[in-house]
N, C-alpha and C positions, 0 to 999 in steps of 0.2 A: 527910593525903592530898593536900592542895593543893600542898605542897612537892614531893611525889613527881611530881605532874603537871607542875609547872613544870620540874623536873629532867629529866623524860623529854622534854618538848617542846624544851628548850634543847639537850640532847645530840642528839636526833634531827635538829634543824635544822642543827646543826654538821656532823653526819655526812652528811646529804643534800646539803649545800653543799660537800662536799669537792672536787669538780671545779672549782667556782668559785674556791676557794682555790688550787688547783693552777694554774689559768689566771692568776690574779693574781700568783702567785709566778713563773711563767714570764715574765710581762711585766715583772718587775723589782721587784715589791713585796716588801719584806723581811718576814720572819715577824713581827717585832715590830709593824710597821705594820699587817699583816693582823689580828693579835690586837687591836690598839687599835681598828681600824675595826669589827670584828665585836663587840668588847666594848661599844663605844658604841651600836651598833645594838641589841644585846640589852638594854642599860641603858635605852634609850628605850622599847623594847617592854615591859620590866618596869615602868617608871614608869607607862605608860598602863594596863597591866593592873592594877597595884596601885591606881591612882587610880580606875579604873572599878569595880573590886571594892569599894573603900571607899565610893564614892558609892552604889552599889547596896545595900550593907549598911546604910548610913544610911537610905536610902529605905524599905527593907523593915522596918527596925526602927521607923521612924516609923509606917508603915501598921499594923504589928502592935500598936504601942502605942495607937493611936487605936481600932483595931478591938476589941481584947480587954482592954486595961488602962486604960480611961477616959482616954486621952490623956495619961498621965503620961510625958512624954518631954522630955529635954533634950539639946541638942547637945553631944557630947563630941568635941572635935576632935583630942585627942592620939592616940587609937587609930587612926583613919584615917591620920593623918600617919605614925605609926610603921610601920604595915603597908605603906604605900606605899613608904617608904624601905627597909624590909626586903626587899620583893619586888624592888625595883630593884637593890639590892646583891646579893641572892641570884642573880638572873638574870645579872648581870655576872660574878660569881665562877664560876658553873657554866659559862658560855660560855667564859671564859678557861681554865678547867680542861680542858674538852673540846678547845679549840683547842691547848692545850699538848701534849696527847696526839697530836692529829692532825698537828701540825707536825713531829713526829719521823719521819713516814712519808716516804720518799724520793719525789720527784716521778716518777721513772721507774716505780715500782711502781703509782702511781695511774693513769698514762697507759696501762699495759698493759691495764687494764680497758676502755678505750675501744674 
């Protein structure tokens, strides 16, 4: 479910910022540069989302361990690291995929909606 939410948010953001992309393309930014810029932006957002989610999961697991399981808890650092990296890569790939589809739309078509 979490991956579906991340996918929906990333695609929705790319679609809602279509006019920003058109404006940047009109000002001379190439499609590749636009994809790189927005890909980096989504990678940064994905990194912080994954990091925050991992830290919250560690905190909640510690609280549950102390509250219900006699405090038997040890820090496992690999799972939060892997999930943070995975969310970062996933957000980057989804944003690049959505931008790849959006870049094929002619600028004139998008300006007619204004």
